[in-house]
N, CA, C and O of each residue as an XYZ file, in Angstrom:
868
protein
N      -8.629    -80.901    221.127
C      -8.970    -79.855    219.931
C      -9.589    -78.552    220.471
O      -9.970    -78.586    221.641
N      -9.741    -77.420    219.784
C     -10.371    -76.360    219.900
C     -11.591    -76.367    218.991
O     -11.458    -76.262    217.772
N     -12.735    -76.485    219.552
C     -14.113    -76.703    218.591
C     -14.730    -75.328    218.858
O     -14.507    -74.673    219.876
N     -15.513    -74.955    217.867
C     -16.690    -73.925    217.990
C     -18.021    -74.429    217.659
O     -18.168    -74.983    216.570
N     -18.686    -74.348    218.198
C     -20.198    -74.966    218.060
C     -21.492    -73.753    217.920
O     -21.896    -72.786    218.566
N     -21.787    -74.379    216.826
C     -23.280    -73.269    216.610
C     -24.319    -74.044    216.902
O     -24.195    -75.154    216.385
N     -25.486    -73.885    217.643
C     -26.580    -74.176    217.894
C     -26.493    -75.103    219.336
O     -27.393    -75.930    219.481
N     -25.663    -75.023    220.188
C     -25.575    -75.749    221.225
C     -26.855    -75.559    222.176
O     -26.995    -76.310    223.140
N     -27.550    -74.804    221.967
C     -28.997    -74.951    222.845
C     -30.195    -75.601    222.123
O     -31.339    -75.512    222.571
N     -29.940    -76.146    221.182
C     -30.795    -76.942    220.314
C     -30.895    -78.520    220.735
O     -30.170    -78.862    221.669
N     -31.660    -79.433    220.178
C     -32.009    -80.651    220.360
C     -30.759    -81.446    219.783
O     -30.327    -82.328    220.525
N     -30.296    -81.311    218.903
C     -28.879    -81.852    218.458
C     -27.632    -81.466    219.074
O     -26.718    -82.148    219.538
N     -27.808    -80.144    218.969
C     -25.994    -79.095    219.330
C     -26.175    -79.366    220.927
O     -25.121    -79.194    221.538
N     -27.084    -79.684    221.590
C     -27.170    -79.932    222.863
C     -26.091    -81.210    223.369
O     -25.182    -81.172    224.199
N     -26.618    -82.409    222.459
C     -26.103    -83.397    222.740
C     -24.647    -83.259    222.182
O     -23.708    -83.822    222.746
N     -24.526    -82.685    221.337
C     -22.925    -82.733    220.689
C     -21.843    -82.068    221.845
O     -20.732    -82.541    222.085
N     -22.540    -80.640    222.621
C     -21.920    -80.278    223.341
C     -21.353    -81.370    224.482
O     -20.160    -81.484    224.762
N     -22.312    -82.062    225.019
C     -22.017    -83.045    225.993
C     -21.166    -84.032    225.741
O     -20.464    -84.541    226.615
N     -21.167    -84.369    224.556
C     -20.277    -85.501    223.695
C     -18.798    -84.768    223.617
O     -17.837    -85.508    223.828
N     -18.546    -83.449    223.347
C     -17.312    -82.625    223.272
C     -16.797    -82.440    224.567
O     -15.582    -82.579    224.702
N     -17.434    -82.175    225.477
C     -16.957    -82.120    226.497
C     -16.796    -83.317    227.361
O     -15.928    -83.165    228.221
N     -17.426    -84.518    227.363
C     -16.960    -85.831    227.603
C     -15.866    -86.310    227.179
O     -15.325    -87.207    227.825
N     -15.309    -85.835    226.032
C     -14.168    -86.079    225.283
C     -12.817    -85.311    225.675
O     -11.731    -85.857    225.481
N     -12.901    -84.221    226.150
C     -12.056    -83.350    226.661
C     -11.837    -82.356    225.699
O     -10.674    -81.985    225.544
N     -12.993    -81.698    224.817
C     -12.376    -81.101    223.917
C     -12.598    -79.631    224.548
O     -13.541    -79.576    225.336
N     -11.936    -78.510    224.348
C     -12.081    -77.159    224.655
C     -13.227    -76.420    223.346
O     -12.999    -76.182    222.160
N     -14.152    -76.267    223.960
C     -15.802    -75.785    223.065
C     -15.803    -74.169    223.444
O     -15.630    -73.665    224.554
N     -16.033    -73.562    222.265
C     -16.570    -72.348    222.318
C     -18.017    -72.039    221.644
O     -18.083    -71.951    220.418
N     -19.110    -71.885    222.406
C     -20.351    -72.146    222.102
C     -20.558    -70.784    221.634
O     -20.162    -69.866    222.352
N     -21.240    -70.484    220.306
C     -21.783    -69.130    219.607
C     -23.103    -69.284    220.129
O     -23.665    -70.318    219.768
N     -23.845    -68.408    221.001
C     -25.141    -67.876    220.830
C     -25.805    -66.760    220.639
O     -25.157    -65.719    220.530
N     -26.975    -66.740    220.574
C     -27.624    -65.519    220.560
C     -27.874    -65.116    222.225
O     -27.609    -64.010    222.699
N     -28.300    -65.983    222.797
C     -28.330    -65.914    224.365
C     -27.715    -66.770    225.101
O     -28.217    -67.843    225.436
N     -26.516    -66.364    225.440
C     -25.249    -66.919    226.036
C     -25.809    -67.358    227.510
O     -25.314    -68.368    228.009
N     -26.824    -66.641    228.232
C     -27.501    -67.358    229.165
C     -28.067    -68.490    229.513
O     -28.131    -68.959    230.650
N     -28.620    -69.079    228.202
C     -29.081    -69.873    228.527
C     -28.716    -71.314    228.583
O     -29.415    -72.297    228.827
N     -26.924    -71.159    228.180
C     -26.161    -72.477    228.154
C     -25.111    -72.066    229.670
O     -24.297    -71.156    229.822
N     -25.640    -73.368    230.798
C     -25.138    -73.366    231.859
C     -23.144    -73.387    231.934
O     -22.460    -73.934    231.069
N     -22.700    -72.822    232.893
C     -21.002    -72.778    232.818
C     -20.798    -74.231    232.965
O     -21.505    -75.007    233.607
N     -19.489    -74.556    232.124
C     -19.049    -75.784    232.462
C     -17.662    -75.727    232.441
O     -17.170    -74.773    231.838
N     -16.755    -76.714    233.081
C     -15.556    -76.826    232.558
C     -15.085    -77.186    231.324
O     -15.587    -78.213    230.867
N     -14.100    -76.523    230.526
C     -13.818    -76.697    229.256
C     -14.966    -75.958    228.252
O     -14.943    -76.309    227.073
N     -15.824    -75.095    228.607
C     -16.830    -74.383    227.968
C     -16.392    -72.976    228.010
O     -16.003    -72.584    229.110
N     -16.375    -72.023    226.897
C     -16.326    -70.674    226.538
C     -17.589    -70.588    225.921
O     -17.929    -71.264    224.950
N     -18.468    -69.515    226.654
C     -19.705    -69.188    225.631
C     -19.270    -67.928    225.542
O     -18.586    -67.304    226.354
N     -20.003    -67.353    223.800
C     -20.044    -65.934    223.738
C     -21.199    -65.756    222.837
O     -21.856    -66.605    222.235
N     -21.322    -64.294    222.874
C     -22.811    -64.105    222.366
C     -22.238    -63.563    220.919
O     -21.225    -62.920    220.645
N     -23.427    -64.146    220.016
C     -22.904    -63.794    218.361
C     -24.229    -63.930    217.721
O     -24.955    -64.864    218.061
N     -24.589    -63.125    216.870
C     -25.770    -63.393    216.109
C     -25.315    -64.185    214.541
O     -24.824    -63.485    213.656
N     -25.535    -65.682    214.323
C     -24.756    -66.422    213.592
C     -25.230    -66.318    212.027
O     -24.892    -66.990    211.053
N     -26.296    -65.034    212.175
C     -26.628    -64.794    210.620
C     -25.881    -63.648    209.826
O     -26.058    -63.272    208.667
N     -24.794    -63.104    211.006
C     -23.826    -62.200    210.984
C     -22.520    -62.840    210.538
O     -22.068    -63.653    211.344
N     -21.701    -62.615    209.241
C     -20.485    -63.577    209.326
C     -19.789    -62.913    209.919
O     -19.609    -63.560    210.951
N     -19.076    -61.759    210.018
C     -18.338    -61.150    210.771
C     -18.202    -61.522    212.307
O     -17.076    -61.572    212.802
N     -19.221    -61.759    212.996
C     -19.548    -61.986    214.086
C     -19.218    -63.469    214.496
O     -18.643    -63.803    215.533
N     -19.805    -64.525    213.238
C     -18.992    -65.878    213.204
C     -17.661    -66.026    213.048
O     -17.025    -66.980    213.497
N     -17.105    -64.917    212.289
C     -15.787    -65.434    212.027
C     -14.749    -64.508    213.383
O     -13.558    -64.748    213.582
N     -15.503    -63.554    214.095
C     -14.806    -63.466    215.528
C     -14.805    -64.578    216.555
O     -13.882    -64.928    217.290
N     -16.307    -65.169    216.429
C     -16.342    -66.207    217.252
C     -15.679    -67.441    216.810
O     -16.245    -68.321    217.458
N     -15.035    -67.837    216.268
C     -14.477    -68.941    215.688
C     -13.261    -68.946    215.248
O     -12.580    -69.942    215.004
N     -12.902    -67.605    215.116
C     -11.270    -67.735    214.722
C     -10.036    -68.581    215.820
O     -10.075    -68.410    217.039
N      -9.235    -69.272    215.305
C      -8.645    -69.772    216.387
C      -8.843    -71.121    216.649
O      -8.095    -71.817    217.336
N      -9.851    -71.479    216.097
C     -10.698    -73.216    216.447
C      -9.933    -74.011    215.463
O      -9.325    -73.520    214.512
N     -10.004    -75.349    215.767
C      -9.430    -76.334    214.798
C     -10.591    -76.380    213.943
O     -10.375    -76.269    212.736
N     -11.901    -76.536    214.376
C     -12.983    -76.953    213.393
C     -14.331    -76.268    214.445
O     -14.459    -75.904    215.614
N     -15.229    -76.375    213.129
C     -16.639    -75.557    213.733
C     -17.798    -76.838    213.423
O     -17.902    -77.433    212.351
N     -18.247    -76.970    214.098
C     -19.747    -77.586    214.079
C     -20.917    -76.836    213.654
O     -21.143    -75.919    214.445
N     -21.460    -76.875    213.020
C     -22.979    -76.112    212.703
C     -24.092    -76.927    213.010
O     -24.428    -77.755    212.163
N     -24.724    -76.843    214.064
C     -26.131    -77.461    214.082
C     -27.259    -76.542    214.012
O     -28.370    -76.857    214.438
N     -27.008    -75.455    213.505
C     -27.775    -74.361    213.212
C     -29.145    -74.457    212.857
O     -29.394    -75.207    211.913
N     -30.248    -73.765    213.493
C     -31.826    -73.938    213.093
C     -32.429    -72.861    213.302
O     -32.326    -72.739    214.522
N     -33.077    -71.865    212.872
C     -33.495    -70.688    213.457
C     -34.693    -70.963    214.386
O     -35.016    -70.162    215.263
N     -35.526    -72.454    214.100
C     -36.469    -72.581    214.820
C     -37.442    -73.164    213.911
O     -37.754    -72.694    212.817
N     -37.946    -74.337    214.502
C     -39.143    -75.043    213.238
C     -40.003    -73.952    213.333
O     -40.629    -73.871    212.276
N     -40.364    -72.952    214.229
C     -41.782    -72.386    214.173
C     -41.617    -71.146    213.415
O     -42.618    -70.472    213.169
N     -40.291    -70.721    212.962
C     -40.085    -69.381    212.344
C     -40.898    -69.432    211.208
O     -40.863    -70.427    210.484
N     -41.823    -68.220    210.898
C     -42.883    -67.924    210.008
C     -41.551    -67.732    208.447
O     -42.077    -67.501    207.359
N     -40.794    -67.785    208.463
C     -39.843    -67.526    207.375
C     -38.563    -68.578    207.650
O     -37.372    -68.266    207.636
N     -39.012    -69.629    207.852
C     -37.831    -70.792    208.238
C     -37.040    -70.809    207.057
O     -35.897    -70.436    207.323
N     -37.220    -71.141    205.655
C     -36.548    -71.329    204.741
C     -35.499    -70.261    204.580
O     -34.319    -70.604    204.508
N     -35.889    -68.810    204.511
C     -35.204    -67.833    204.195
C     -34.112    -67.865    205.358
O     -32.891    -67.862    205.201
N     -34.721    -67.893    206.394
C     -33.521    -67.988    207.829
C     -32.828    -68.664    207.886
O     -31.649    -68.355    208.058
N     -33.234    -69.883    207.768
C     -32.058    -71.070    207.465
C     -30.882    -70.800    206.776
O     -29.718    -70.753    207.174
N     -31.465    -70.599    205.469
C     -30.184    -70.011    204.396
C     -29.374    -69.036    204.755
O     -28.205    -69.020    204.369
N     -29.875    -68.114    205.524
C     -29.309    -66.592    205.802
C     -28.168    -67.041    206.764
O     -26.970    -66.778    206.666
N     -28.802    -67.772    207.711
C     -27.641    -68.820    208.788
C     -26.420    -69.390    208.062
O     -25.205    -69.192    208.086
N     -27.437    -70.340    207.277
C     -26.300    -71.280    206.829
C     -24.890    -70.443    205.963
O     -23.698    -70.548    206.252
N     -25.405    -69.762    205.036
C     -24.580    -68.808    204.388
C     -23.545    -68.061    205.159
O     -22.320    -68.110    205.048
N     -24.182    -67.461    205.845
C     -23.300    -66.654    207.131
C     -22.327    -67.337    207.513
O     -21.155    -67.069    207.248
N     -22.797    -68.494    208.318
C     -21.687    -69.246    208.617
C     -20.524    -70.173    208.038
O     -19.498    -70.645    208.526
N     -21.142    -70.227    206.765
C     -19.917    -70.648    205.916
C     -19.253    -69.611    205.588
O     -18.140    -69.834    206.066
N     -19.221    -68.659    205.100
C     -18.827    -66.948    205.079
C     -17.878    -66.814    206.190
O     -16.654    -66.767    206.072
N     -18.537    -66.759    207.255
C     -17.613    -66.462    208.642
C     -16.258    -67.392    208.885
O     -15.201    -67.045    209.414
N     -16.619    -68.671    208.338
C     -15.686    -69.751    208.818
C     -14.748    -69.401    207.762
O     -13.558    -69.608    207.997
N     -15.080    -68.907    206.639
C     -13.946    -68.849    205.492
C     -13.184    -67.684    206.184
O     -11.955    -67.744    206.156
N     -13.709    -66.751    206.732
C     -13.122    -65.299    206.847
C     -12.370    -65.614    208.357
O     -11.397    -64.863    208.427
N     -12.444    -66.186    209.191
C     -11.603    -66.592    210.324
C     -10.338    -67.473    209.859
O      -9.424    -67.572    210.678
N     -10.220    -68.042    208.768
C      -9.378    -68.747    208.211
C      -9.293    -70.433    208.891
O      -8.279    -71.129    208.937
N     -10.526    -70.761    209.322
C     -10.668    -72.135    209.753
C     -11.172    -72.874    208.736
O     -12.086    -72.487    208.009
N     -10.327    -74.481    208.602
C     -10.555    -74.874    207.481
C     -11.896    -75.882    207.480
O     -12.580    -76.073    206.474
N     -12.077    -76.319    208.418
C     -12.808    -77.686    208.849
C     -14.057    -77.462    209.402
O     -14.000    -76.931    210.512
N     -15.123    -77.687    209.000
C     -16.546    -77.399    209.106
C     -17.369    -78.717    208.679
O     -17.565    -79.299    207.612
N     -17.802    -78.931    210.176
C     -19.019    -80.131    210.046
C     -20.549    -79.039    210.096
O     -20.722    -78.077    210.845
N     -21.546    -79.605    208.996
C     -23.219    -79.368    209.040
C     -23.810    -80.274    209.474
O     -23.711    -81.276    208.766
N     -24.355    -80.379    210.275
C     -25.640    -80.927    210.765
C     -26.629    -80.510    209.818
O     -26.974    -79.329    209.842
N     -27.212    -81.408    208.871
C     -28.117    -80.930    208.175
C     -29.658    -81.926    208.428
O     -29.902    -82.230    209.596
N     -30.572    -82.365    207.409
C     -31.500    -83.293    207.894
C     -31.784    -84.223    206.960
O     -31.214    -84.107    205.875
N     -32.517    -85.099    207.123
C     -32.531    -86.548    206.382
C     -33.550    -86.289    205.069
O     -33.939    -87.020    204.158
N     -33.749    -85.102    205.373
C     -34.747    -84.670    203.729
C     -33.942    -84.849    202.368
O     -34.389    -85.274    201.303
N     -32.701    -84.442    202.643
C     -31.561    -84.634    201.109
C     -31.558    -86.074    200.987
O     -31.314    -86.291    199.800
N     -31.714    -87.269    201.652
C     -31.348    -88.348    201.506
C     -31.988    -88.834    200.273
O     -32.982    -88.168    199.983
N     -31.719    -89.797    199.457
C     -32.197    -90.528    198.652
C     -32.826    -91.476    198.758
O     -32.237    -92.370    199.367
N     -34.142    -91.790    198.316
C     -35.148    -93.062    198.482
C     -34.999    -93.517    196.814
O     -35.562    -94.607    196.716
N     -34.670    -93.259    196.002
C     -34.776    -93.566    194.831
C     -33.695    -92.915    193.758
O     -33.526    -91.705    193.909
N     -32.993    -93.500    192.773
C     -32.206    -92.993    191.612
C     -33.229    -91.267    191.472
O     -34.361    -91.117    191.010
N     -32.319    -90.242    192.044
C     -32.790    -88.725    191.694
C     -33.973    -88.175    192.375
O     -34.604    -87.169    192.049
N     -34.265    -89.240    193.702
C     -35.481    -88.567    194.415
C     -35.062    -88.594    195.786
O     -34.486    -89.462    196.441
N     -35.486    -87.438    196.074
C     -35.007    -87.097    197.497
C     -36.297    -87.019    198.366
O     -37.331    -86.411    198.086
N     -36.041    -87.719    199.421
C     -37.042    -87.815    200.504
C     -37.947    -86.717    200.810
O     -39.144    -86.858    201.060
N     -37.183    -85.395    200.769
C     -38.064    -84.400    200.698
C     -39.411    -83.820    199.871
O     -40.361    -83.128    200.236
N     -39.046    -84.426    198.589
C     -39.712    -84.349    197.440
C     -40.907    -85.557    197.348
O     -41.618    -85.468    196.347
N     -41.161    -86.500    198.135
C     -42.127    -86.997    197.892
C     -43.270    -87.034    198.814
O     -43.238    -86.639    199.979
N     -44.043    -87.419    198.349
C     -45.583    -87.429    198.763
C     -45.659    -87.774    200.562
O     -46.270    -87.160    201.436
N     -44.835    -88.920    200.653
C     -45.077    -89.448    202.027
C     -44.367    -88.759    203.288
O     -44.492    -88.853    204.509
N     -43.554    -88.015    202.402
C     -42.563    -87.003    203.391
C     -43.655    -85.801    203.753
O     -43.986    -85.401    204.869
N     -44.075    -85.386    202.533
C     -45.308    -84.023    202.832
C     -46.508    -84.215    203.623
O     -47.005    -83.365    204.362
N     -47.003    -85.553    203.390
C     -48.045    -85.956    204.213
C     -47.923    -86.399    205.768
O     -48.830    -86.439    206.599
N     -46.549    -86.723    205.934
C     -46.489    -87.137    207.290
C     -45.386    -86.148    208.192
O     -44.989    -86.516    209.297
N     -45.085    -85.251    207.761
C     -44.355    -84.404    208.650
C     -44.943    -83.217    208.822
O     -45.577    -82.763    207.869
N     -44.860    -82.434    210.108
C     -45.603    -81.238    209.932
C     -45.128    -80.216    209.042
O     -43.950    -79.914    208.846
N     -46.163    -79.704    208.515
C     -46.154    -78.378    207.434
C     -44.952    -77.304    207.815
O     -44.383    -76.650    206.940
N     -44.644    -77.203    209.172
C     -43.872    -75.915    209.470
C     -42.416    -76.573    209.511
O     -41.498    -75.922    210.009
N     -42.185    -77.861    208.993
C     -40.991    -78.504    209.213
C     -40.646    -78.740    207.603
O     -39.576    -79.293    207.349
N     -41.243    -78.465    206.848
C     -41.023    -78.603    205.301
C     -40.018    -77.710    204.952
O     -38.918    -78.160    204.633
N     -40.261    -76.310    204.967
C     -39.134    -75.422    204.481
C     -37.739    -75.326    205.215
O     -36.846    -74.634    204.726
N     -37.546    -76.070    206.469
C     -36.387    -76.507    207.035
C     -36.009    -77.466    205.978
O     -35.409    -77.074    204.977
N     -36.287    -78.544    206.129
C     -35.877    -79.627    205.214
C     -35.437    -79.057    203.769
O     -34.361    -79.379    203.266
N     -36.268    -78.266    203.196
C     -35.926    -77.931    202.106
C     -34.685    -76.943    202.023
O     -33.800    -77.174    201.198
N     -34.614    -75.906    202.822
C     -33.374    -75.279    202.995
C     -32.099    -75.789    203.273
O     -31.068    -75.308    202.802
N     -32.165    -77.170    204.351
C     -31.120    -77.939    204.392
C     -30.627    -78.797    202.984
O     -29.470    -79.020    202.629
N     -31.763    -79.156    202.384
C     -31.187    -79.631    201.014
C     -30.616    -78.679    199.815
O     -29.772    -78.841    198.934
N     -31.348    -77.773    200.141
C     -30.428    -76.497    199.330
C     -28.786    -76.162    199.909
O     -27.789    -75.907    199.233
N     -28.917    -76.262    201.329
C     -27.668    -75.771    201.710
C     -26.258    -76.956    201.206
O     -25.093    -76.732    200.877
N     -27.020    -78.176    201.341
C     -25.839    -79.021    201.023
C     -25.436    -78.834    199.755
O     -24.222    -78.897    199.558
N     -26.427    -78.536    198.491
C     -26.121    -78.326    197.306
C     -25.552    -77.364    197.427
O     -24.589    -77.721    196.748
N     -25.210    -76.043    197.830
C     -24.333    -75.141    197.787
C     -23.054    -75.931    198.632
O     -22.013    -75.921    197.976
N     -22.996    -76.297    199.350
C     -21.621    -77.181    199.966
C     -21.210    -77.809    198.976
O     -19.996    -77.608    198.981
N     -21.502    -78.560    197.974
C     -20.857    -79.099    197.429
C     -20.134    -78.352    196.169
O     -19.394    -79.041    195.467
N     -20.272    -77.312    195.931
C     -19.341    -76.302    195.182
C     -18.476    -75.485    196.156
O     -17.959    -74.422    195.811
N     -18.338    -75.999    197.349
C     -17.299    -75.182    198.246
C     -15.708    -75.529    198.072
O     -15.383    -76.655    198.449
N     -15.069    -75.004    197.741
C     -13.543    -75.035    197.450
C     -12.523    -75.021    198.492
O     -11.488    -75.684    198.432
N     -12.884    -74.160    199.557
C     -11.901    -73.553    200.142
C     -11.775    -74.283    201.566
O     -10.744    -74.578    202.172
N     -12.997    -74.475    201.898
C     -13.196    -75.445    203.413
C     -13.168    -77.029    202.897
O     -13.392    -77.388    201.741
N     -12.839    -77.895    204.027
C     -13.024    -78.926    204.451
C     -14.266    -79.247    205.050
O     -14.330    -79.427    206.266
N     -15.176    -79.328    204.377
C     -16.388    -79.120    204.891
C     -16.958    -81.081    205.053
O     -16.320    -82.054    204.650
N     -17.987    -81.077    205.594
C     -18.683    -82.347    205.813
C     -19.994    -82.014    206.388
O     -20.188    -81.232    207.319
N     -21.183    -82.923    205.511
C     -22.434    -82.649    205.800
C     -23.131    -83.837    206.305
O     -23.193    -84.703    205.432
N     -23.728    -84.207    207.518
C     -24.069    -85.201    208.120
C     -25.442    -85.057    208.021
O     -25.915    -84.045    208.539
N     -26.415    -86.063    207.314
C     -27.747    -86.074    207.417
C     -28.163    -87.175    208.785
O     -27.762    -88.328    208.634
N     -28.721    -86.954    209.725
C     -29.551    -88.077    210.702
C     -30.226    -88.782    209.413
O     -30.401    -88.545    208.218
N     -30.573    -90.061    210.621
C     -31.504    -90.791    210.045
C     -32.758    -90.338    210.079
O     -33.094    -89.440    210.851
N     -33.708    -91.010    209.106
C     -35.354    -90.685    209.493
C     -35.816    -90.513    210.817
O     -36.631    -89.685    211.224
N     -35.072    -91.577    211.584
C     -35.429    -91.600    212.939
C     -34.827    -90.698    213.733
O     -33.679    -90.750    213.293
N     -34.807    -89.590    214.949
C     -34.072    -89.408    215.694
C     -34.900    -89.165    216.947
O     -35.980    -88.578    216.897
N     -34.434    -89.571    217.927
C     -35.148    -89.385    219.358
C     -34.238    -89.579    220.480
O     -33.208    -90.251    220.521
N     -34.770    -88.909    221.342
C     -34.063    -89.157    222.631
C     -33.744    -90.481    222.982
O     -34.523    -91.312    222.516
N     -32.698    -90.976    223.761
C     -32.034    -92.031    223.801
C     -30.774    -92.225    224.499
O     -29.919    -91.350    224.633
N     -30.710    -93.289    224.890
C     -29.185    -93.749    225.305
C     -28.134    -93.701    224.443
O     -28.329    -93.754    223.228
N     -26.781    -93.584    225.025
C     -25.987    -93.164    223.729
C     -24.823    -94.745    223.998
O     -23.976    -94.816    224.888
N     -25.017    -95.458    223.325
C     -24.397    -96.618    223.131
C     -22.865    -96.829    222.583
O     -22.081    -97.757    222.781
N     -22.745    -95.745    221.899
C     -21.458    -95.327    221.037
C     -21.161    -96.339    219.556
O     -20.117    -96.435    218.911
N     -22.714    -97.125    219.289
C     -22.569    -97.725    218.050
C     -23.378    -96.958    217.210
O     -24.310    -96.185    217.427
N     -22.738    -97.397    216.068
C     -23.949    -96.821    214.795
C     -23.201    -97.289    213.339
O     -21.987    -97.491    213.308
N     -23.968    -97.420    212.270
C     -23.221    -97.652    211.378
C     -23.598    -96.526    209.837
O     -24.558    -95.757    209.773
N     -22.732    -96.699    208.938
C     -22.659    -95.679    208.092
C     -23.562    -95.898    206.744
O     -24.107    -96.941    206.382
N     -23.563    -94.752    206.171
C     -24.471    -94.784    204.943
C     -23.838    -93.617    204.404
O     -23.031    -92.900    204.996
N     -24.321    -93.465    203.086
C     -23.799    -92.359    202.130
C     -24.824    -91.242    201.644
O     -24.859    -90.196    202.292
N     -25.652    -91.397    200.555
C     -26.183    -90.759    199.989
C     -28.220    -91.372    199.893
O     -29.162    -90.815    199.329
N     -28.184    -92.608    200.665
C     -29.706    -93.274    200.524
C     -29.971    -93.293    201.965
O     -29.178    -93.713    202.807
N     -31.321    -92.736    202.233
C     -31.909    -93.256    203.480
C     -31.607    -94.800    203.926
O     -31.923    -95.787    203.261
N     -30.910    -94.811    205.226
C     -30.788    -95.987    206.259
C     -31.892    -96.938    205.990
O     -32.967    -96.386    205.753
N     -31.889    -97.755    205.976
C     -33.559    -98.481    206.437
C     -32.856    -99.862    207.611
O     -31.754   -100.355    207.851
N     -34.351   -100.039    208.095
C     -34.010   -101.075    209.122
C     -35.504   -101.884    208.994
O     -36.577   -101.568    209.507
N     -35.167   -103.079    208.093
C     -35.752   -103.752    207.193
C     -36.612   -102.931    206.208
O     -36.109   -102.363    205.239
N     -38.241   -102.883    206.565
C     -38.894   -102.278    205.673
C     -38.932   -100.883    205.784
O     -39.015   -100.140    204.807
N     -38.876   -100.525    206.893
C     -38.952    -99.124    207.612
C     -37.595    -98.515    207.628
O     -36.557    -99.177    207.648
N     -37.663    -97.166    207.618
C     -36.578    -95.959    208.000
C     -35.659    -96.095    209.281
O     -36.135    -95.936    210.406
N     -34.645    -96.324    209.123
C     -33.522    -96.465    210.491
C     -33.772    -95.205    211.362
O     -34.251    -94.135    210.987
N     -33.285    -95.605    212.788
C     -33.201    -94.451    213.538
C     -32.199    -94.338    214.207
O     -31.379    -95.199    213.887
N     -31.669    -93.332    215.424
C     -30.861    -93.340    216.035
C     -31.166    -92.108    217.407
O     -31.999    -91.209    217.526
N     -30.165    -92.552    218.202
C     -30.594    -91.374    219.326
C     -29.622    -90.534    219.358
O     -28.413    -90.762    219.380
N     -30.248    -89.432    219.358
C     -29.409    -88.082    219.438
C     -27.784    -88.115    220.031
O     -26.769    -87.550    219.622
N     -28.028    -89.050    221.190
C     -27.169    -89.364    221.977
C     -25.897    -89.849    220.740
O     -24.868    -89.277    220.378
N     -26.493    -91.080    220.356
C     -25.313    -91.537    219.441
C     -25.416    -90.922    217.886
O     -24.948    -91.543    216.932
N     -26.133    -89.536    217.734
C     -25.849    -88.958    216.579
C     -24.550    -88.135    216.838
O     -23.642    -87.993    216.019
N     -24.600    -87.552    218.242
C     -23.855    -86.627    218.746
C     -22.246    -87.714    218.727
O     -21.284    -87.058    218.328
N     -21.997    -88.790    218.992
C     -21.033    -89.622    218.927
C     -20.465    -89.428    217.277
O     -19.457    -88.757    217.055
N     -20.975    -89.870    216.548
C     -20.880    -90.105    215.271
C     -20.404    -88.328    214.641
O     -19.536    -88.072    213.807
N     -21.092    -87.577    215.202
C     -20.800    -86.011    214.853
C     -19.176    -85.987    215.211
O     -18.265    -86.026    214.384
N     -19.061    -85.921    216.501
C     -17.728    -85.978    217.028
C     -16.779    -86.927    216.618
O     -15.638    -86.669    217.003
N     -16.892    -87.823    216.035
C     -15.786    -88.756    215.686
C     -15.750    -88.359    214.257
O     -14.681    -88.686    213.741
N     -16.400    -87.885    213.618
C     -16.299    -87.149    212.137
C     -15.049    -86.149    212.294
O     -14.025    -86.124    211.612
N     -15.403    -85.349    213.357
C     -14.604    -84.064    213.685
C     -13.239    -84.619    213.958
O     -12.282    -84.003    213.490
N     -13.041    -85.658    214.625
C     -11.936    -86.323    215.044
C     -11.050    -86.818    213.971
O      -9.860    -86.605    213.740
N     -12.136    -87.691    213.249
C     -11.162    -88.402    212.296
C     -11.333    -87.765    210.630
O     -10.324    -87.709    209.927
N     -12.261    -87.448    210.259
C     -12.315    -86.681    209.138
C     -12.116    -87.797    208.193
O     -11.030    -87.962    207.639
N     -13.272    -88.678    207.963
C     -13.434    -89.479    207.091
C     -14.160    -89.211    205.795
O     -14.124    -89.876    204.760
N     -14.744    -88.241    206.028
C     -15.850    -87.796    204.926
C     -15.745    -86.651    204.678
O     -16.796    -86.010    204.699
N     -14.311    -85.825    204.304
C     -14.189    -84.626    203.881
C     -14.821    -84.185    202.286
O     -14.619    -84.840    201.264
N     -15.477    -83.148    202.361
C     -16.082    -82.537    201.135
C     -16.995    -83.788    200.855
O     -17.121    -84.233    199.714
N     -17.566    -84.284    201.845
C     -18.816    -85.241    201.410
C     -19.827    -85.223    202.430
O     -19.797    -84.797    203.584
N     -20.859    -85.856    201.658
C     -21.809    -86.332    202.953
C     -21.941    -87.245    203.287
O     -21.560    -88.130    202.521
N     -22.533    -87.667    204.582
C     -22.843    -89.095    204.957
C     -24.053    -89.167    205.904
O     -24.559    -88.080    206.184
N     -24.565    -90.204    206.410
C     -25.478    -90.182    207.165
C     -25.350    -91.816    208.302
O     -24.607    -92.783    208.130
N     -26.110    -91.640    209.123
C     -25.677    -92.890    210.081
C     -27.016    -93.302    210.710
O     -28.000    -92.562    210.690
N     -27.005    -94.293    211.164
C     -28.365    -95.069    211.987
C     -27.788    -95.880    212.665
O     -26.649    -96.299    212.459
N     -28.789    -96.302    213.877
C     -28.279    -97.602    214.947
C     -28.011    -98.795    214.313
O     -27.646    -99.773    214.965
């Protein structure tokens, strides 16, 4: 497949890039600083500001699918607004380009811990997550809410589990829907390499069109 990847220099995006190339996909990475991405067989890197819908459209046009692992940076002083601006521009740009398939990597904060209660709104989350991350989690939750009204794109929103860390690629994971996946009495986790496996599997298989899902080891 021809896959456009946004966020290829980030923690999740760099793992997704490795997984896509491992499977032989042709990847176009959109990056504000293309020099940060090393040249690889099967990879094209183009300069683009993904907060500009027209630049997104130009970069993803002709792709079979777009994967967005966009994050403006956890230490951005205006993280909520910058996250939403980028997300909205990416969605608009994908539409403008005529690409139908979009997978967005969001956060665990929008997962439910009880009926009507999302993790990001709990005291436990607010007490244990660094304050600079909270606006990003809130923005990702609101991005999902906006995607649920999207009619034109075949979108998917993937929330990682609560625990996401470096680790080996096993190729194994389990699915969840709207709730936090647990490992006994504690929230479950996954390696970023196996999260990337789940992301690319979904792009190839399309099990969760116009839905959100989550995974864990």
